[in-house]
VODREN-193229 format. One line per field, with one value per residue (C-alpha): x negated, y, z. Coordinates in pm, 1 decimal, padded with zeros to 6 digits, always signed. Example, Ala and Ser with C-alpha at 12.3 -4.5 7.8 and 13.67 -1.06 7.14 Angstrom:
u	c(-01230.0	-01367.0)
v	c(-00450.0	-00106.0)
w	c(+00780.0	+00714.0)
//
This chain:
u	c(+05844.2	+05998.2	+06126.0	+05788.7	+05664.8	+05902.0	+05787.0	+05411.5	+05525.2	+05719.4	+05434.9	+05179.2	+05385.0	+05653.5	+06075.8	+06228.3	+06322.6	+06591.1	+06597.7	+06737.7	+06426.4	+06206.0	+06250.8	+06141.0	+05801.0	+05684.7	+05337.5	+05241.0	+04886.8	+04711.3	+04798.4	+04810.2	+04431.3	+04348.6	+04548.5	+04438.7	+04110.0	+03923.5	+03769.7	+03612.8	+03502.6	+03367.0	+03155.3	+02939.3	+02786.9	+02624.9	+02636.8	+02327.9	+02147.7	+02264.6	+02035.8	+01765.6	+01794.1	+01738.7	+01436.5	+01245.8	+01134.1	+00989.1	+00855.3	+00855.7	+00894.7	+00883.0	+01253.2	+01327.2	+01215.0	+01479.0	+01771.3	+01897.9	+01894.6	+02076.9	+02305.8	+02408.4	+02423.9	+02710.4	+02862.2	+02869.5	+03108.6	+03317.4	+03422.9	+03501.3	+03714.2	+03895.0	+03957.6	+04106.9	+04309.7	+04424.7	+04651.0	+04766.6	+04916.2	+05152.2	+05181.6	+05317.3	+05474.5	+05609.6	+05273.2	+05023.9	+04781.2	+04534.1	+04796.2	+05106.4	+04875.2	+04739.8	+05096.3	+05279.6	+05019.5	+04731.7	+04982.5	+04996.0	+04646.1	+04447.7	+04733.3	+04639.7	+04302.7	+04295.0	+04541.9	+04336.1	+04004.7	+04180.9	+04289.1	+03921.4	+03778.6	+04058.8	+03920.0	+03573.3	+03665.5	+03754.5	+03455.0	+03214.0	+03383.7	+03382.4	+03020.1	+02937.8	+03116.6	+02921.9	+02614.9	+02717.2	+02788.8	+02495.4	+02259.6	+02376.6	+02481.0	+02178.3	+02307.4	+02598.6	+02289.0	+02333.6	+02654.2	+02816.8	+03032.0	+03220.5	+03249.6	+03379.1	+03626.0	+03784.3	+03807.6	+03990.0	+04220.9	+04247.8	+04320.5	+04543.5	+04771.7	+04778.1	+04883.2	+05154.2	+05311.5	+05388.7	+05243.1	+05324.7	+05222.0	+04864.6	+04805.2	+04860.3	+04619.5	+04362.2	+04356.0	+04183.4	+03872.4	+03925.4	+03901.6	+03627.8	+03359.3	+03429.8	+03374.0	+03067.5	+02899.5	+02960.8	+02772.2	+02494.1	+02456.7	+02425.9	+02226.0	+01966.6	+01924.9	+01883.2	+01620.4	+01423.0	+01399.5	+01249.3	+00892.7	+00708.4	+00928.1	+00827.6	+00968.2	+01032.5	+00698.9	+00712.0	+00818.0	+00540.0	+00676.1	+01027.3	+00896.1	+00695.8	+01016.4	+01134.8	+00790.0	+00723.7	+00641.4	+00301.2	+00266.4	+00462.9	+00505.2	+00578.2	+00961.6	+01146.5	+01480.8	+01617.1	+01519.8	+01716.2	+01996.0	+02076.2	+02017.8	+02246.9	+02554.1	+02409.1	+02549.6	+02845.0	+03063.1	+03077.9	+03374.5	+03554.3	+03887.4	+03959.6	+04206.3	+04414.3	+04581.1	+04741.5	+04846.5	+05055.4	+05225.2	+05551.1	+05400.9	+05358.5	+05677.2	+05822.9	+05684.7	+05470.4	+05256.9	+05168.9	+05107.6	+04918.8	+04687.1	+04651.9	+04519.1	+04300.6	+04094.5	+04068.5	+03915.6	+03656.3	+03560.9	+03461.8	+03322.5	+03106.0	+03013.5	+02896.7	+02727.5	+02474.5	+02449.9	+02331.2	+02141.9	+01899.7	+01894.1	+01721.7	+01494.5	+01379.0	+01396.9	+01215.8	+01407.1	+01239.2	+01483.6	+01542.8	+01718.3	+01783.4	+01904.9	+02086.8	+01927.8	+02224.6	+02138.7	+01791.1	+01877.3	+02116.0	+01889.4	+01655.5	+01927.6	+02133.6	+01876.4	+02039.3	+02328.5	+02637.3	+02666.7	+02468.7	+02701.2	+02991.0	+02850.4	+02776.3	+03154.4	+03326.0	+03092.7	+03181.2	+03509.8	+03590.5	+03388.1	+03626.8	+03924.1	+03821.2	+03920.4	+04298.3	+04307.9	+04252.4	+04551.9	+04761.6	+04726.5	+04686.3	+05016.4	+05145.2	+04981.5	+05059.5	+05425.0	+05437.4	+05270.2	+05498.5	+05792.7	+05687.0	+05655.8	+05301.8	+05238.5	+05463.0	+05768.2	+05728.3	+05461.9	+05761.0	+05927.3	+05930.2	+05879.2	+06035.6	+05815.8	+05924.0	+05529.7	+05462.1	+05394.2	+05262.3	+05038.2	+04851.2	+04812.2	+04691.0	+04440.9	+04320.2	+04257.7	+04042.5	+03860.3	+03743.1	+03625.4	+03447.8	+03289.5	+03194.8	+03075.4	+02852.4	+02757.1	+02865.2	+02576.5	+02662.2	+02369.3	+02472.6	+02836.3	+02777.5	+02685.3	+03048.6	+03194.2	+03107.0	+03237.2	+03590.8	+03587.9	+03455.7	+03674.6	+03980.5	+03886.6	+03788.3	+04097.6	+04345.3	+04119.6	+04188.0	+04550.6	+04591.2	+04423.7	+04700.8	+04970.9	+04889.5	+04805.4	+05185.0	+05390.7	+05175.8	+05323.1	+05152.8	+04722.8	+04757.1	+04426.8	+04240.8	+04385.4	+04323.7	+03930.4	+03931.8	+04050.2	+03838.4	+03511.5	+03620.6	+03668.5	+03343.1	+03155.0	+03323.7	+03284.8	+02912.5	+02874.9	+03061.1	+02772.7	+02501.9	+02659.8	+02719.6	+02324.6	+02167.1	+02307.0	+02435.0	+02212.4	+02242.6	+02617.8	+02761.8	+02820.5	+03064.0	+03372.1	+03313.1	+03406.4	+03669.4	+03872.1	+03968.3	+04014.5	+04283.8	+04412.4	+04447.9	+04663.1	+04865.3	+04966.4	+05033.5	+05280.7	+05459.1	+05508.2	+05647.4	+05883.1	+06006.8	+06059.2	+06254.0	+06472.1	+06527.3	+06635.4	+06905.3	+07031.6	+07420.6	+07519.0	+07880.8	+08196.6	+08123.7	+08388.2	+08285.6	+08248.5	+08430.9	+08189.3	+08243.7	+08023.9	+07805.0	+07702.9	+07403.9	+07333.2	+06996.6	+06954.5	+06693.7	+06640.2	+06775.2	+07126.9	+07113.5	+07386.6	+07213.9	+07405.3	+07727.4	+07780.1	+07603.6	+07855.0	+08126.6	+08016.0	+07987.4	+08328.9	+08451.5	+08342.3	+08560.2	+08332.3	+08370.9	+08089.7	+07934.4	+07665.0	+07436.3	+07092.1	+06813.4	+06450.2	+06311.1	+05952.6	+06023.1	+06353.9	+06311.9	+06391.0	+06656.4	+06868.1	+06804.0	+06947.0	+07230.7	+07324.1	+07282.7	+07476.9	+07758.3	+07725.6	+07811.4	+08111.5	+08033.3	+08307.9	+08046.1	+07892.8	+07499.7	+07237.5	+06924.1	+06631.6	+06319.5	+06006.6	+05701.9	+05435.2	+05636.4	+05653.0	+06007.0	+06041.4	+05982.3	+06280.3	+06534.3	+06429.4	+06471.5	+06799.4	+06926.9	+06856.2	+07087.9	+07378.4	+07304.5	+07354.1	+07710.6	+07869.3	+07758.8	+07929.2	+07825.7	+07630.4	+07425.7	+07415.8	+07165.6	+07250.3	+06976.6	+07021.9	+06737.8	+06668.6	+06537.1	+06343.1	+06295.5	+05947.7	+05743.7	+05460.0	+05677.3	+05705.5	+05342.8	+05480.6	+05687.2	+05607.4	+05827.7	+05911.1	+06217.1	+06021.5	+05807.0	+06125.4	+06289.8	+05959.0	+06045.7	+06428.2	+06421.4	+06224.4	+06510.2	+06785.7	+07193.7	+07073.3	+07183.4	+06994.4	+07205.6	+07052.8	+07257.7	+07053.9	+07097.2	+06956.9	+06790.3	+06812.8)
v	c(-03613.3	-03763.2	-04073.0	-04132.4	-04099.4	-04352.8	-04555.5	-04518.1	-04621.2	-04918.8	-05069.5	-05023.0	-05071.0	-05247.0	-05248.5	-05098.4	-05360.7	-05344.3	-05303.1	-05681.6	-05782.8	-05728.5	-06050.1	-06212.2	-05995.1	-06166.5	-06330.3	-06691.1	-06746.6	-06821.1	-06471.0	-06311.7	-06393.3	-06229.8	-05950.5	-05890.8	-06027.2	-05963.7	-05688.4	-05922.3	-06191.1	-05909.0	-05799.1	-06100.0	-05959.0	-05660.3	-05665.3	-05864.6	-05608.2	-05295.2	-05491.3	-05517.0	-05153.3	-05020.9	-05269.0	-05267.7	-04902.2	-04937.3	-05297.6	-05407.9	-05779.6	-05861.5	-05758.4	-06062.6	-06263.4	-06070.6	-06079.3	-06422.2	-06349.7	-05984.0	-06173.3	-06430.4	-06136.2	-05991.8	-06336.8	-06371.7	-06024.8	-06141.8	-06434.0	-06215.6	-05964.4	-06298.1	-06409.0	-06067.8	-05996.6	-06374.6	-06246.5	-05935.8	-06114.8	-06284.0	-05992.2	-05798.0	-05972.2	-05662.4	-05523.7	-05498.7	-05253.5	-05009.7	-04721.1	-04961.2	-05138.7	-04772.3	-04625.4	-04882.3	-04911.0	-04595.5	-04325.4	-04033.1	-03908.4	-04273.4	-04375.4	-04058.5	-04143.7	-04529.6	-04397.3	-04139.7	-04378.2	-04641.2	-04407.3	-04290.8	-04641.5	-04785.7	-04479.3	-04537.4	-04932.7	-04818.8	-04615.7	-04869.6	-05153.7	-04988.1	-04851.4	-05210.2	-05364.4	-05116.8	-05214.0	-05576.7	-05457.1	-05250.1	-05506.3	-05743.4	-05532.2	-05286.9	-05037.9	-04932.1	-04811.9	-04465.6	-04441.8	-04607.8	-04304.6	-04325.9	-04693.8	-04665.5	-04452.4	-04657.9	-04928.5	-04702.1	-04646.7	-05012.7	-05138.5	-04819.7	-04929.2	-05282.7	-05202.4	-04981.0	-05329.4	-05465.7	-05628.2	-05996.5	-05908.0	-05769.3	-06055.8	-06297.0	-06148.0	-06062.7	-06436.7	-06600.2	-06408.5	-06410.0	-06798.9	-06813.6	-06598.3	-06829.9	-07099.9	-06977.3	-06816.4	-07173.7	-07329.7	-07044.4	-07115.7	-07527.2	-07550.1	-07284.2	-07427.1	-07754.4	-07648.7	-07479.6	-07836.5	-07970.1	-08037.8	-07756.5	-07521.4	-07149.5	-06829.6	-06550.2	-06305.5	-05975.5	-05677.9	-05467.8	-05195.6	-05228.3	-05222.6	-04966.7	-04709.5	-04826.4	-04782.1	-04399.1	-04326.2	-04541.8	-04900.4	-05099.2	-05005.4	-05147.7	-05275.4	-05119.3	-05210.9	-04898.9	-05020.7	-05338.8	-05183.7	-04956.2	-05269.2	-05460.5	-05145.9	-05191.6	-05567.5	-05496.0	-05351.0	-05751.1	-05696.7	-05457.7	-05607.3	-05829.4	-05514.7	-05545.3	-05869.0	-05728.4	-05417.0	-05640.1	-05914.7	-05843.1	-05877.2	-06226.3	-06488.7	-06642.0	-06763.2	-06448.0	-06453.4	-06785.1	-06750.2	-06398.3	-06621.4	-06889.0	-06650.1	-06433.2	-06791.2	-06877.4	-06554.1	-06552.6	-06879.2	-06814.3	-06483.2	-06634.6	-06919.8	-06715.6	-06425.1	-06716.9	-06921.2	-06613.5	-06472.0	-06838.3	-06865.5	-06497.1	-06587.1	-06886.6	-06722.9	-06391.0	-06125.7	-05801.5	-05517.7	-05341.2	-04986.2	-05182.2	-05523.8	-05687.0	-05940.4	-06115.9	-06091.3	-06224.2	-06540.1	-06594.5	-06585.3	-06799.9	-07055.5	-07033.9	-06928.4	-06640.1	-06875.4	-06902.8	-06956.1	-06662.3	-06471.4	-06595.3	-06518.0	-06180.6	-06110.5	-06281.6	-06061.9	-05774.0	-05873.3	-05962.2	-05598.2	-05383.2	-05594.2	-05572.3	-05229.7	-05390.5	-05461.0	-05070.1	-05028.9	-05259.1	-05105.9	-04716.4	-04709.1	-04929.3	-04711.5	-04419.7	-04486.4	-04588.8	-04283.0	-04048.1	-04257.0	-04123.8	-03766.6	-03669.9	-03738.1	-03612.6	-03806.4	-03895.5	-04142.6	-04357.4	-04347.9	-04668.6	-04671.6	-04829.3	-05172.4	-05167.7	-05059.4	-04703.7	-04543.6	-04218.8	-04388.7	-04542.0	-04253.8	-04031.5	-04311.7	-04345.5	-03931.0	-03925.4	-04245.4	-04138.5	-03779.7	-03963.8	-04154.2	-03893.0	-03684.0	-03964.7	-04054.9	-04407.1	-04488.4	-04799.2	-04703.2	-04337.2	-04418.2	-04757.6	-04517.3	-04321.6	-04653.0	-04856.4	-04569.6	-04541.1	-04925.4	-05008.8	-04691.8	-04829.0	-05224.4	-05043.7	-04882.7	-05196.2	-05388.8	-05194.0	-05136.4	-05541.8	-05530.9	-05269.3	-05493.5	-05812.4	-05649.4	-05493.2	-05821.8	-06105.9	-06386.3	-06739.3	-06714.9	-06324.4	-06303.3	-06495.3	-06321.8	-06024.2	-06130.3	-06224.7	-05868.6	-05698.1	-05837.0	-05767.5	-05384.7	-05411.6	-05549.4	-05294.0	-04999.1	-05083.4	-05140.5	-04778.9	-04638.8	-04798.9	-04674.6	-04324.2	-04335.3	-04535.5	-04342.8	-04003.9	-03783.4	-04029.2	-03956.1	-04123.5	-03756.0	-03680.3	-03932.3	-03830.3	-03454.2	-03596.9	-03818.8	-03487.0	-03278.3	-03539.1	-03567.4	-03169.4	-03197.0	-03506.8	-03274.5	-02950.4	-03204.7	-03327.8	-02934.7	-02851.2	-03137.0	-03125.2	-02722.6	-02795.1	-03066.5	-02839.2	-02574.8	-02794.7	-03002.0	-02952.1	-02892.7	-02987.9	-02895.1	-02651.5	-02388.4	-02346.7	-01936.9	-01740.1	-01548.6	-01307.9	-01326.2	-01041.7	-01183.9	-01067.0	-01210.6	-01156.7	-01032.5	-00935.9	-00601.9	-00803.9	-00979.5	-01320.1	-01654.1	-01756.8	-01473.6	-01559.5	-01879.5	-01732.1	-01450.6	-01647.9	-01878.2	-01535.1	-01447.9	-01777.1	-01713.0	-01420.9	-01204.5	-00859.9	-00734.7	-00827.1	-00671.3	-00776.8	-00677.8	-00584.6	-00425.0	-00127.9	-00015.0	+00338.9	+00551.7	+00454.9	+00075.1	+00179.0	+00373.0	+00127.5	-00198.5	-00013.5	+00119.3	-00274.2	-00356.5	-00155.9	-00259.4	-00602.6	-00525.3	-00686.7	-00637.7	-00649.4	-00360.3	-00332.3	-00212.6	-00121.6	-00102.2	+00106.1	-00063.9	+00190.8	-00093.9	-00333.7	-00575.5	-00786.4	-00944.5	-00616.3	-00415.9	-00702.1	-00748.8	-00378.3	-00426.7	-00679.1	-00508.4	-00198.3	-00466.5	-00658.4	-00294.7	-00274.2	-00534.1	-00767.0	-01119.0	-01138.9	-01389.4	-01277.4	-01526.5	-01444.7	-01598.7	-01658.3	-01795.9	-01992.7	-02183.9	-02530.9	-02633.1	-02897.8	-03009.8	-03017.2	-02831.2	-02572.7	-02445.3	-02246.7	-02074.2	-01876.1	-01664.6	-01832.6	-01531.0	-01704.5	-01952.5	-01623.6	-01467.4	-01800.8	-01880.2	-01507.6	-01543.1	-01888.4	-01731.6	-01479.5	-01546.5	-01531.9	-01561.0	-01823.2	-01924.9	-02032.1	-02141.1	-02148.7	-02384.6	-02340.2	-02606.2	-02499.2	-02758.3)
w	c(+00081.5	+00423.0	+00240.4	+00105.5	+00442.2	+00621.9	+00372.8	+00443.6	+00811.6	+00751.0	+00514.2	+00806.6	+01113.2	+00998.0	+01036.2	+01373.6	+01621.4	+01838.3	+02217.3	+02235.5	+02097.6	+02364.4	+02552.0	+02243.4	+02220.9	+02565.2	+02502.9	+02561.6	+02747.8	+02420.3	+02252.9	+02569.1	+02607.4	+02270.9	+02396.0	+02723.7	+02761.5	+02452.3	+02649.1	+02910.0	+02688.6	+02412.8	+02688.3	+02701.8	+02316.5	+02476.7	+02861.5	+02842.9	+02600.8	+02831.0	+03115.3	+02878.4	+02750.6	+03152.3	+03193.2	+02873.2	+02904.2	+03234.3	+03229.5	+02853.5	+02780.0	+03156.0	+03152.2	+03023.5	+03371.0	+03541.8	+03298.3	+03459.3	+03838.3	+03769.2	+03526.5	+03814.1	+04049.9	+03811.0	+03761.4	+04168.8	+04161.4	+03884.2	+04106.4	+04379.9	+04183.3	+03998.2	+04329.1	+04455.2	+04146.2	+04145.6	+04480.6	+04342.1	+04043.1	+04311.0	+04512.0	+04268.5	+03974.8	+03802.5	+03774.1	+04002.5	+03849.4	+04092.3	+04062.1	+04153.6	+04406.0	+04577.9	+04514.9	+04746.8	+04997.9	+05050.6	+04947.0	+04639.8	+04586.9	+04609.6	+04369.7	+04159.6	+04148.0	+04065.9	+03788.8	+03647.3	+03669.4	+03464.5	+03210.2	+03181.2	+03175.0	+02903.9	+02690.5	+02742.3	+02668.4	+02307.0	+02247.3	+02374.9	+02201.4	+01873.1	+01916.4	+02002.2	+01725.4	+01505.5	+01621.7	+01512.0	+01191.8	+01093.4	+01250.2	+00985.7	+00683.0	+00648.0	+00379.3	+00685.4	+00908.8	+00957.7	+00898.2	+01229.9	+01290.7	+00985.6	+01006.3	+01411.6	+01310.6	+01020.4	+01270.5	+01558.1	+01298.0	+01189.1	+01549.4	+01649.8	+01352.6	+01455.1	+01793.0	+01668.9	+01507.1	+01831.7	+02105.3	+01992.4	+01616.4	+01725.0	+01940.2	+01663.5	+01434.6	+01689.0	+01814.8	+01561.4	+01567.2	+01933.6	+01969.2	+01641.3	+01874.8	+02186.0	+01959.9	+01788.4	+02105.5	+02278.2	+01983.2	+02010.1	+02352.6	+02345.5	+01994.1	+02119.0	+02441.4	+02265.7	+02035.1	+02322.3	+02514.2	+02190.7	+02151.4	+01955.0	+02062.8	+02001.9	+02155.6	+01903.3	+01854.5	+02000.7	+01764.7	+01895.1	+01658.5	+01800.1	+02142.7	+02125.3	+02048.2	+02393.2	+02566.7	+02513.9	+02873.1	+02847.2	+02972.2	+03185.5	+03514.4	+03849.6	+03932.8	+04230.7	+04394.0	+04237.0	+03879.4	+03941.3	+04055.1	+03797.6	+03575.5	+03776.1	+03716.5	+03342.7	+03337.7	+03566.8	+03276.1	+03211.2	+03428.8	+03211.7	+03094.7	+03436.5	+03543.2	+03230.8	+03334.4	+03611.5	+03457.5	+03228.1	+03387.8	+03212.3	+02883.2	+02959.2	+02921.8	+03251.6	+03489.9	+03445.6	+03746.9	+03660.5	+03311.3	+03401.5	+03688.9	+03433.7	+03148.6	+03407.4	+03494.2	+03145.1	+03071.1	+03364.0	+03273.5	+02931.8	+03061.6	+03321.5	+03122.1	+02798.7	+03015.4	+03210.8	+02876.4	+02653.1	+02981.0	+03017.3	+02622.0	+02578.4	+02865.6	+02671.2	+02285.3	+02424.2	+02168.4	+02152.8	+02235.2	+01939.2	+01801.2	+01468.0	+01582.1	+01852.3	+02072.1	+01972.6	+01619.2	+01656.6	+01862.2	+01595.0	+01347.7	+01524.6	+01601.3	+01311.4	+01030.4	+00788.9	+00638.3	+00667.5	+01047.6	+01137.3	+00916.4	+01071.6	+01432.8	+01334.6	+01186.6	+01478.9	+01699.6	+01515.7	+01526.8	+01925.1	+01974.2	+01757.5	+01883.1	+02265.0	+02228.6	+02239.4	+02608.1	+02655.2	+02349.4	+02547.3	+02905.3	+02850.9	+02674.5	+02966.3	+03257.2	+03090.8	+03081.4	+03451.4	+03556.7	+03332.2	+03526.3	+03828.8	+03648.8	+03708.7	+03305.4	+02998.0	+03006.9	+02590.2	+02708.8	+02891.6	+02547.1	+02299.4	+01957.0	+01624.7	+01699.3	+02105.9	+02208.0	+02350.1	+02093.7	+02218.3	+02441.6	+02171.7	+01966.0	+02266.2	+02330.4	+01962.9	+01940.4	+02265.9	+02233.1	+01878.4	+01999.1	+02271.4	+01996.4	+01766.3	+02041.1	+02177.6	+01829.8	+01859.3	+02131.9	+02327.4	+02574.2	+02657.4	+02661.9	+02947.7	+03193.4	+03203.2	+03169.1	+03491.3	+03703.6	+03670.3	+03661.0	+03992.9	+04157.2	+04021.2	+04157.5	+04488.6	+04534.1	+04438.8	+04657.4	+04971.6	+04859.2	+04910.0	+05243.3	+05348.1	+05185.1	+05324.5	+05699.7	+05600.5	+05522.8	+05677.6	+05575.9	+05539.9	+05520.6	+05527.2	+05696.2	+05459.3	+05159.2	+05362.2	+05417.7	+05005.4	+04903.4	+05177.7	+05003.6	+04693.3	+04842.6	+05012.2	+04688.8	+04439.3	+04656.3	+04694.3	+04296.2	+04248.5	+04459.7	+04302.8	+03935.2	+04060.4	+04217.4	+03991.0	+03662.7	+03803.9	+03558.8	+03267.0	+03237.1	+03539.6	+03652.9	+03385.9	+03527.8	+03868.4	+03714.7	+03501.7	+03708.1	+03979.9	+03690.2	+03553.3	+03897.5	+03947.9	+03561.3	+03731.0	+04006.2	+03797.9	+03570.7	+03869.0	+04010.2	+03684.9	+03681.8	+04037.0	+03960.9	+03651.1	+03801.0	+04143.9	+03889.6	+03723.0	+03981.8	+04032.1	+04385.5	+04457.1	+04271.5	+03943.3	+03828.5	+03456.5	+03450.8	+03153.8	+02946.6	+02670.9	+02363.5	+02162.1	+01869.6	+01637.1	+01294.5	+01175.3	+00793.0	+00584.7	+00388.8	+00088.4	+00151.9	+00024.6	+00040.6	+00352.6	+00527.9	+00427.3	+00631.0	+00873.7	+00921.4	+00879.1	+01183.7	+01400.6	+01303.9	+01429.4	+01744.9	+01792.2	+01996.1	+02160.9	+01967.5	+01650.3	+01437.6	+01167.2	+01261.9	+01033.9	+01056.9	+00857.4	+00859.6	+00704.7	+00658.2	+00244.6	+00369.6	+00596.1	+00378.7	+00073.8	+00305.6	+00410.7	+00045.8	-00057.7	+00259.2	+00147.2	-00208.3	-00153.7	+00071.5	+00385.7	+00624.2	+00950.8	+01067.1	+00999.5	+01249.3	+01127.8	+01358.6	+01309.7	+01307.4	+01203.0	+01298.5	+01092.9	+01392.8	+01375.2	+01701.4	+01956.6	+01813.9	+01821.3	+02189.7	+02278.3	+02091.7	+02287.6	+02598.4	+02514.7	+02424.6	+02784.3	+02942.5	+02794.1	+03038.1	+03274.9	+03195.7	+02856.4	+02654.8	+02363.0	+02065.8	+01818.0	+01461.1	+01231.6	+00902.5	+00757.6	+00399.5	+00433.2	+00107.6	-00057.3	+00029.5	+00353.7	+00179.9	+00051.8	+00427.5	+00368.3	+00102.5	+00342.2	+00634.0	+00933.7	+01117.2	+01238.6	+01438.2	+01614.4	+01722.7	+01838.8	+02053.5	+02216.1	+02246.7	+02417.2	+02713.2	+02736.7	+03002.2	+02854.7	+02521.4	+02322.0	+01963.4	+01646.8	+01319.0	+01038.7	+00751.4	+00394.4	+00170.7	-00135.5	-00391.1)
//
């Protein structure tokens, strides 16, 4: 069974890589763009739709008149954030994510808030990306409509396996769809805008039936500042992924900071250009917001028709939306590994797997994102309000930390650099407030509650590790104390071959006290156990403990206490014979009482537990 599982594992994720190969897993700029920037680039496929999803239910088709101005405000915010992170890449060449910047400059608690916000953001990135990918797929493949959750779970499983294969290999897998999407979207925008300036151009007719599904509260209403701020908050999710490159600097080939900075500029340029182009094209083409088809799909049909180019556009959109989750899969494990190194998360998250990736972090992210995706029924619009809170909280803390950094280290043009990061901090803080205020009742309250809970969990884990460390630390020279052993061998009512090596091991310890111990529910069972023991001629005395309520652990624990009272300098060794079955599934056919007993014995002081296995062929 284990060999079969191992073969499947090798087939899915590949052969193990030696530690020396880690340097060869570093990424070039082209591959890194597909690993760290797909989230940012892919947001162009749904950010405009999310702006309209806020405006259309209130003001109807007039929402398209506000799409371009709001999009350009979002692009202005993008420029500010990218300029801020550009400096962070050089100031923290070993990784300058919000957690590290906050830890070094703002202290423990802001760092933990930043870390928690980012972990929430990365989990939501996967859920939102997959949900948007499913929307693109079901827009083009009508038979899949109504099966979005199942499709999404399959996509999460596929991208998880791809990431378990290693960062370099997953990047190579994801690069072609990423660049195909950029090329097709550029073609859509350029060709579409060209068509709109031709004589005889007519925008798309209004789909009144689709529009009525959104105008459920009656006719269009007045535009308010609060409405525009809500729409801006939804569109601002286009900035997701900007943080990712600063977290993953060490994944780049040398010179790491320079290559990461170039990749960041590439990503921001592509994001800004496509986001602006889609907004302008949507304003000209006038697609109707529909629950069945994305506005991108509608514009694709308008520009390309229903032929090969449209199919290629939808396939590339679905691919990059799905693969944009890779940004989170690249950064969540890295961040959780760093936090685990500071002893605020389980240390297993810092261990690299067979393919030199932080496999435990990848699997935890996949499980959390899948649960969230199912809980929200794969609805992008429902997930978006949760998304932005953690994102902009992390932005704000990172940029505030960089202001403190520049004021502390000074250096060349430190005032200008501090001003850039200060502007970033103020702007992102304002956006955070807008997101929380405008979308609080729509779900933004959830991360505002979850993030403090995660921080409390961090602190609890840290206290545990501190307590364990304090208990295990050795102070000064050590004299190993002499001990004397009392040994108990646990046996069943019916002696079997498994107890023979266990008794042999026990006698080899030369204990001052040695007994075989069994538990009987009735006096008849006790007499029968003694009779069988004598028949086999074992030269170790047998103690039969009474358990009228058929409980095994408690009589043994009480007997151990009696032995403890005999001496003050002894250690009790409990030897447990166990048989090992040939197949994993066969364990379900046995009662596994040894596991229950071990769990209790592990909590008992001055007790050693020894398992003596016997393999069943």
